[in-house]
N, C-alpha and C positions, 0 to 999 in steps of 0.2 A: 576774454581771458584765455581761452584755449589757444587763440592765434598768438597771443603774447608769449605764453610759456613754450609754444612750439616754434617760435620764431628763432632761427639759428643766428640771426644778427643781434638779438638782444643779449646783453651781458648776463653771465651766470649770477653775478652778485645782484643785479637788478631783479632777476627772477626770484632769487632767494629772499631778498628784501620784500618784494611784493607778496610772496607766499607767506612770509612771517606776519605781515600786516593783516592779510586776509585771515590767516589762522587765528590771530589774536581777536579780530573782530567777530569771527564766527565761532570762537571758542574751540578750535581744534585741540585734540589731545596732544601732548608732547610727542607721543609716538607718531602720530599722523604728520605733525610738522617736521619731525626728524626724517621720516620716510620721504616726504616731498623734497626736503633739502638734499638728501642723498641722491634722489633721482635727478635733480637739477645738476648737481655736481658731476654725476657720472654721464650726463647727457641722455638720460633715459626717460625724461619727463614725457616724451611723446608716447611712451608705453603706458601712461596713466590709465587710459581707458581699459587696457587689458588687465592691469592690476585691479582696477575697480570691478571689472567683470568677474575675475577669479575670486575676489573677496566676497562678492555677492553670492556666487555659487557656494562658497564655503559656508557662509552664514545661513543660506537657504537650507543646505544639507544639515547643518547643526540644529536647525529648527524642525527638521523632519519633513521639510517640504520637497515634493517631487514635482518638477516642472514638466508640463506637457504643452507642446505647441501643436495645434490642430490647424492644418491648412486646407481650405476648400476653394472650389472655383467661384462660389458666390457666398454671401453671408449665410451662415447657418441659422435656421429658424430656432426659436427658443426651445421647441420640442426636440429638434435634432441635437442642439447643443447640450440639452439636459441628458439625452440618451448617451452621447459620447462621454459626458462627465461621469455618469453612473457606471459605464463600462470601465472607464479608467480607474475610478475609485475602488472598484471591485478588485483591482490588481495591487492596491496598496497594502503594505504590511502594517501591522499594528503600530500606532504612534506616528504614522506618516500622514501628511496632508497634501492634497492635490492643489497645485497652482496651475490652472489651465489658461493658456493664451490662445486666441484664435487669430488667424490671418486669412486674407483672401488673395489667391493667385489664379486669375482666369486661365493661365496657360495650362493648368492641370486638367482642364475641360470638365471634369466631374470627379466624384469620389473624394477621398481624403488622403492627406499625408499626415501621419501622427508621429511626432517625436515625443517619447515618453521616457524621461530619464536618459539612459544611454541607448535606448532601443529606438528603431525607426521602422515604421510600417508604411510603405508606399502603396496605397490602394487607389491611386489615381488612374483615371482613364488614359491620360497621356502615356504613362509608363506601360500600361497594358497594351496600348497600341504599338508602342516601341517594341515590346517583347514579341508581339504577333508579327510585326514587320521583320524583325531579326530572324524569327523562326521560318518565315516564308522565304527569306533571302539566303538562308544557310543551306549548304548542300545536304540533300536528304540521303537516307540509306537506300542504296539501290540494290 
């Protein structure tokens, strides 16, 4: 479906008709169907992922959810994941709920990279090594 709606050779009317049928079968609201039609007509349907992501963030914020992404070099143990979750929950305001996602990136060597709402804490070994390398290569005070 994604390929079809993003295909520049497919006619706009065919895309609108296809989306209308899908919207009817899946019981899309009139607003959703209208938004999709406008996006097709304006050639912006390729931006649907961005619209969906923005809407998801809006709804998450409306529900009081704060998204945290924790990246580690290897899978976190249940104990470590629990400790990180507890530390992040301590930073929440009343009425907020933590939605924690974890990911693995071996390139960070060790430590963690934590994205919490709009904040970023890069506590990775790779960044520390880069900082040390830059300090050693910069001209010192003589």
